[in-house]
C-alpha positions in Angstrom: 0.0 0.0 0.0 1.4 3.4 -1.1 1.6 6.4 1.2 -1.2 8.2 -0.5 -3.7 5.3 -0.1 -2.6 4.7 3.4 -3.2 8.4 4.3 -6.6 8.4 2.5 -7.8 5.3 4.4 -6.7 6.7 7.7 -9.3 9.5 7.4 -12.4 9.3 9.4 -14.6 9.7 6.3 -13.0 6.6 4.8 -14.0 4.1 7.5 -14.2 0.5 6.3 -18.0 0.4 6.2 -17.9 3.6 4.0 -15.6 2.3 1.4 -18.2 0.4 -0.7 -20.2 3.6 -1.2 -17.1 5.8 -1.8 -15.7 3.5 -4.4 -19.0 2.9 -6.1 -20.6 4.7 -9.0 -22.6 6.8 -6.6 -23.4 9.7 -9.1 -26.1 7.6 -10.8 -28.1 7.8 -7.6 -27.8 11.6 -7.2 -31.5 12.3 -7.5 -32.7 9.5 -5.3 -30.0 10.0 -2.6 -28.7 13.6 -2.9 -27.4 13.6 0.7 -25.2 10.5 0.1 -24.0 12.0 -3.2 -23.0 15.3 -1.5 -21.3 13.5 1.5 -19.2 11.3 -0.8 -18.2 14.2 -3.0 -17.1 16.3 0.1 -15.2 13.3 1.5 -13.2 12.7 -1.6 -12.4 16.4 -2.1 -11.3 16.9 1.5 -9.2 13.8 1.6 -7.4 14.6 -1.7 -6.8 18.3 -0.7 -5.5 17.2 2.8 -3.3 14.6 1.2 -1.7 17.1 -1.1 -1.3 19.6 1.8 0.8 17.0 3.7 2.9 16.0 0.7 1.4 12.6 -0.1 0.9 13.3 -3.8 4.5 13.1 -5.0 5.8 15.1 -8.0 8.4 13.5 -10.3 11.3 15.4 -8.8 14.2 13.6 -7.0 14.8 14.0 -3.3 16.7 17.1 -2.3 18.3 18.5 0.8 16.2 21.0 2.8 18.2 23.9 4.2 15.6 24.8 6.7 15.3 21.4 8.3 18.8 20.1 7.6 17.5 16.7 6.5 16.4 15.0 3.3 13.0 16.1 2.3 11.1 15.2 -0.9 9.4 17.6 -3.2 5.7 17.1 -3.7 2.8 18.9 -5.3 1.0 20.6 -2.5 -1.0 23.2 -4.5 -1.5 21.3 -7.7 -3.3 17.9 -8.2 -2.8 15.9 -11.4 -5.9 13.9 -12.1 -5.1 11.0 -14.4 -4.8 7.2 -14.5 -1.8 7.2 -12.2 -3.9 8.7 -9.5 -6.6 6.1 -10.0 -3.9 3.4 -9.7 -2.6 4.9 -6.5 -6.1 4.9 -5.0 -6.9 1.3 -6.1 -7.6 -1.3 -3.3 -7.9 -5.0 -3.9 -11.4 -5.4 -2.4 -13.2 -2.5 -4.2 -10.9 -1.7 -7.1 -10.6 1.9 -8.3 -12.8 4.8 -7.3 -15.3 4.9 -10.2 -16.8 8.3 -9.5 -13.6 10.4 -9.2 -14.4 12.2 -12.5 -17.6 13.5 -10.9 -15.7 14.5 -7.8 -13.4 16.8 -9.8 -16.3 18.1 -11.9 -18.1 19.2 -8.7 -14.9 20.7 -7.4 -14.3 22.7 -10.5 -18.0 23.8 -10.5 -17.7 25.0 -6.9 -14.3 26.6 -7.4 -12.5 24.5 -4.7 -10.3 23.3 -7.6 -9.5 25.2 -10.7 -7.9 23.9 -13.9 -4.3 25.1 -14.0 -4.3 26.5 -17.5 -7.5 28.4 -16.8 -6.0 29.9 -13.6 -2.9 31.0 -15.4 -4.9 32.8 -18.0 -7.2 34.6 -15.4 -7.5 34.9 -11.7 -11.2 35.6 -12.0 -11.9 31.8 -11.9 -11.2 31.9 -8.1 -14.2 34.2 -7.5 -17.3 32.4 -6.1 -20.3 34.4 -7.5 -19.7 33.6 -11.1 -17.1 32.2 -13.4 -16.4 35.3 -15.3 -14.7 33.2 -18.0 -12.6 35.1 -20.5 -13.4 34.0 -24.0 -9.6 34.0 -24.7 -9.2 31.3 -22.1 -11.6 28.9 -23.9 -9.3 26.6 -25.8 -10.6 24.4 -28.6 -10.0 21.4 -26.4 -12.4 22.8 -23.8 -15.0 23.6 -26.4 -14.7 20.1 -27.9 -14.8 18.5 -24.5 -18.0 20.3 -23.6 -19.6 19.3 -26.9 -18.7 15.6 -26.4 -20.3 15.7 -23.0 -23.5 17.1 -24.4 -23.5 14.6 -27.3 -23.0 11.8 -24.7 -26.0 12.9 -22.8 -28.1 12.9 -26.0 -26.9 9.5 -27.1 -27.3 7.8 -23.7 -30.6 9.6 -23.0 -29.5 10.3 -19.4 -28.0 13.3 -17.6 -27.0 11.1 -14.7 -24.2 9.2 -16.5 -21.0 9.4 -14.4 -18.3 11.5 -16.2 -15.1 9.9 -17.0 -11.9 11.1 -15.4 -10.0 13.4 -17.8 -6.3 14.0 -17.4 -5.8 17.5 -16.1 -3.9 19.5 -13.6 -6.0 21.3 -10.9 -5.1 24.1 -8.6 -6.2 23.4 -5.0 -7.6 26.7 -4.0 -7.8 26.1 -0.3 -4.1 25.0 -0.1 -3.0 27.9 -2.3 -4.7 30.6 -0.1 -3.4 29.0 3.1 0.1 28.9 1.8 0.0 32.5 0.7 -1.3 33.6 4.1 1.5 31.7 5.9 4.2 33.3 3.7 2.9 36.8 4.2 2.5 36.3 7.9 6.1 34.9 8.2 7.6 37.9 6.4 5.5 40.7 7.9 5.3 39.2 11.4 8.7 40.5 12.6 8.5 44.1 11.3 11.0 43.8 8.5 13.1 46.6 7.1 12.8 47.7 3.4 15.7 45.4 2.4 14.3 42.4 4.3 11.2 42.5 2.0 13.3 41.8 -1.1 14.1 38.3 -2.3 15.5 36.6 -5.3 13.4 33.8 -6.7 16.0 31.2 -5.6 16.1 32.7 -2.1 12.3 32.8 -1.9 12.1 29.1 -2.9 14.7 28.2 -0.4 13.1 30.2 2.4 9.5 29.1 1.9 9.9 25.6 0.5 8.5 23.9 3.6 6.0 26.6 4.6 3.1 24.2 4.3 4.7 21.0 5.6 8.1 20.7 7.3 8.7 17.2 5.9 7.9 18.0 2.3 9.0 20.9 0.0 6.8 22.7 -2.5 7.4 21.7 -6.0 8.6 24.1 -8.7 5.1 24.1 -10.2 3.7 25.0 -6.7 6.1 27.9 -6.5 5.0 29.2 -9.9 1.4 29.1 -8.9 2.1 30.7 -5.5 4.1 33.6 -6.9 1.3 34.2 -9.5 -1.3 34.3 -6.8 0.8 36.6 -4.5 1.6 39.0 -7.3 -1.6 39.0 -9.4 -4.5 38.0 -7.2 -3.6 39.1 -3.7 -1.2 41.9 -4.6 1.1 41.0 -1.6 4.3 41.1 -3.7 5.8 42.8 -6.7 7.4 40.3 -9.0 9.2 40.4 -12.4 10.2 36.8 -12.7 13.5 37.1 -10.9 13.1 39.5 -8.0 10.4 39.6 -5.4 9.5 42.4 -3.1 6.7 42.2 -0.5 4.3 45.1 -0.4 3.5 46.1 3.2 0.6 48.4 2.0 -1.5 49.0 -1.0 0.5 52.3 -1.6 3.7 50.4 -2.2 4.9 50.3 -5.8 3.9 47.3 -7.9 7.0 47.4 -10.1 10.5 46.0 -9.3 13.1 48.8 -9.3 16.9 48.6 -10.0 17.5 49.0 -6.3 15.3 45.9 -5.6 17.3 43.9 -8.1 20.6 45.0 -6.6 19.4 44.2 -3.1 18.2 40.7 -4.2 21.5 40.1 -6.0 23.6 41.0 -2.9 21.5 38.9 -0.6 21.8 35.9 -2.9 25.6 36.4 -3.2 25.8 36.7 0.6 23.9 33.5 1.0 26.2 31.7 -1.5 29.3 33.0 0.2 28.0 31.9 3.6 27.5 28.4 2.2 31.0 28.3 0.8 32.4 29.5 4.1 30.6 26.7 5.9 31.8 24.2 3.4 35.4 25.3 3.7 35.3 25.3 7.5 34.0 21.7 7.3 36.7 20.8 4.8 39.4 22.2 7.0 38.2 20.3 10.0 38.2 17.1 8.0 41.7 17.7 6.6 43.0 18.4 10.1 41.6 15.1 11.3 43.1 13.4 8.2 46.5 14.9 8.9 46.4 13.8 12.6 45.3 10.3 11.6 48.2 10.1 9.0 50.7 11.2 11.6 49.5 8.6 14.0 49.9 5.9 11.4 53.3 7.4 10.5 52.2 8.1 6.9 54.2 11.3 6.3 53.2 11.7 2.7 49.5 11.7 3.4 50.0 14.0 6.3 51.9 16.5 4.2 49.2 16.3 1.5 46.5 16.9 4.0 48.3 19.9 5.6 49.0 21.4 2.1 45.3 21.1 1.2 44.3 22.5 4.6 46.5 25.6 4.0 45.0 26.1 0.6 41.5 25.8 2.1 42.4 28.2 4.9 43.6 30.7 2.2 40.3 30.3 0.3 38.4 30.6 3.5 40.1 33.9 4.3 39.3 35.3 0.9 35.6 34.2 1.2 35.4 35.8 4.7 36.9 39.1 3.5 34.5 39.1 0.5 31.6 38.3 2.8 32.5 41.0 5.2 32.6 43.5 2.3 29.2 42.4 1.1 27.7 42.7 4.6 29.1 46.2 4.8 27.6 47.1 1.5 24.3 45.6 2.4 24.3 47.5 5.7 24.9 50.7 3.9 22.1 50.0 1.4 19.8 49.2 4.3 20.8 52.4 6.0 20.3 54.4 2.9 16.8 52.8 2.4 15.9 53.8 5.9 17.1 57.3 5.3 15.1 57.6 2.1 12.0 56.5 4.0 12.8 59.0 6.8 13.2 61.8 4.3 10.0 60.9 2.6 8.2 61.0 5.9 9.7 64.4 6.7 8.6 65.7 3.3 5.1 64.5 3.8 5.1 66.0 7.3 6.4 69.3 6.0 3.6 69.3 3.4 1.0 68.6 6.1 2.3 71.4 8.2 2.4 73.7 5.2 -1.2 72.9 4.5 -2.2 73.6 8.1 -0.3 76.8 8.1 -2.0 77.8 4.9 -5.4 77.2 6.6 -4.3 79.3 9.6 -3.1 82.2 7.3 0.2 83.0 9.0 1.2 84.8 12.2 -0.4 88.1 11.1 -3.8 86.6 10.7 -3.5 84.9 14.1 -2.7 88.2 15.7 -5.7 89.8 14.0 -7.9 86.9 15.3 -6.6 87.3 18.9 -7.1 91.1 18.8 -10.6 90.6 17.5 -11.3 88.1 20.2 -10.1 90.5 22.8 -12.4 93.3 21.5 -15.3 90.9 21.6 -14.5 89.9 25.2 -14.3 93.6 26.1 -17.7 94.2 24.6 -19.1 91.3 26.7 -17.7 92.9 29.9 -19.2 96.3 28.9 -22.6 94.7 28.3 -22.4 92.9 31.7 -21.6 96.2 33.5 -24.6 97.9 31.9 -26.8 95.0 32.9 -25.5 95.3 36.5 -26.4 99.0 36.6 -29.9 98.2 35.5 -30.4 95.6 38.2 -32.1 96.6 41.6 -29.8 97.9 44.3 -29.0 95.5 47.2 -27.8 96.8 50.6 -24.6 94.9 51.4 -25.1 95.6 55.2 -28.4 93.8 55.1 -26.8 90.8 53.4 -24.1 90.7 56.0 -26.6 90.9 58.9 -28.7 88.2 57.4 -25.7 86.0 56.9 -24.6 86.6 60.5 -28.0 85.7 61.8 -28.0 82.5 59.8 -24.6 81.7 61.2 -25.8 82.4 64.8 -28.8 80.1 64.3 -26.6 77.4 63.0 -24.2 77.7 65.9 -27.0 77.7 68.5 -28.5 74.6 66.9 -25.2 72.9 67.0 -24.6 73.9 70.6 -28.1 72.7 71.5 -27.4 69.4 69.8 -24.1 69.0 71.7 -25.8 69.8 75.1 -28.5 67.3 74.4 -25.9 64.6 73.7 -24.1 65.6 77.0 -27.4 65.3 78.9 -28.0 61.9 77.5 -24.5 60.7 78.5 -25.0 62.1 82.1 -28.3 60.4 82.4 -26.7 57.1 81.3 -23.9 57.7 83.9 -26.6 58.3 86.7 -28.3 55.1 85.7 -25.1 53.2 85.9 -24.3 54.7 89.3 -27.7 53.8 90.7 -27.4 50.3 89.5 -24.0 50.0 91.2 -25.3 51.4 94.5 -28.2 48.9 94.4 -25.8 46.1 93.7 -23.7 47.2 96.6 -26.7 47.4 99.0 -27.8 43.9 97.8 -24.4 42.6 98.5 -24.2 44.2 101.9 -27.7 42.8 102.8 -26.7 39.3 101.8 -23.5 39.7 103.9 -25.5 40.8 107.0 -27.9 37.9 106.5 -25.0 35.4 106.3 -23.5 36.9 109.5 -26.7 36.7 111.4 -27.3 33.2 110.3 -23.8 32.2 111.3 -24.3 33.8 114.8 -27.6 31.9 115.4 -26.0 28.7 114.5 -23.2 29.4 116.9 -25.6 30.1 119.8 -27.5 27.0 119.1 -24.5 24.8 119.2 -23.4 26.5 122.6 -26.9 25.9 124.2 -27.1 22.3 123.1 -23.7 21.5 124.6 -24.3 21.7 128.4 -27.7 20.1 128.3 -26.3 17.1 126.5 -23.5 16.8 129.2 -26.0 16.9 132.1 -27.9 14.0 130.7 
């Protein structure tokens, strides 16, 4: 069992009891069982899209080394699905054979715009829009017209519109995977607030940087990269692209054309990346030659040791040259980055100066401000004059009467406060009197109890004395 089939059968929609229906010619029952038809179509579309996303649909490209993961990763078609006989063979299982209705699955996907024919997508991005096809007549190839005519003729000859369409060899763009990949790429670039030069890539550097953006264990194929760059540049407008150089656009105001500066920055970054790889390779080679020389000396093989040392010296010389060149490139790149920031700073200053100029034009200059302030003072003086006139027209109020009335209110307030305080003092004194009376009563009660106890004790003593002699006489 191949990896693709194993992954498909591991999906929840492809449980063992569902396989007879999924591998059957279920489109012929579309009218009598529309729910089953829709469920099977959705299951196949989701499974194939997910399998492509995780790299289970291999492209005919040999295994390559991934720089990001440091291990061997294979290239696969993640954004493009080739529907042909080889796909049917990969999906064939001994018990149920090949999926008969796969042609209907792809027809529904194209109709619903979840998959789009590759050639149609390259001709126009309007085919991604949901409301309507918006097909450009220039995109209608003779093959498409002939294919449509044959389908209509087949329906007339067979006398049925429910005949299951045959699987036609075609390449389909997986719209969901394409959009998700584009979103991940833009988020990765824009997420760390890049500088102007960080937004520029060569095509080779772009492919190296984002090869495993969708799946860490599988790289995007070259065809995937072509479709991705087309979507980012033409449909989403996230990048400016001329076939060699790529510049991400942080806003809609950013230029859509690649400039000479962009090309120069991309070239320097590519050259720096190449030099860095060469330095790493030379450092590794020097370490290996050093080990070889030591091993040769230990085995007393002087000729091999001299050869290894001679090669090591040559590699060290080349390493020094590469490091010097790399340092110069990094210095140039730093200056370019600084100049780009300065250009942006000057552009912001120019726009700020223009904004201030416009505001000053609206103000009219210092002379106009002085006139406005003087006019405001005049108007405020007029307000004061009107207020004085109104005060003169108002009835005369004796200030002595106001003072006397205020003093009377204060006296009343003070008397009320003193009365309140005296009342509180009287209440407290009354409480103290009550407490004193209770204490005196308690003392009298205690004294009475004490006298009673003394009298009782005295009586008991007399009784004991009187009883003593009489008892002796008897």
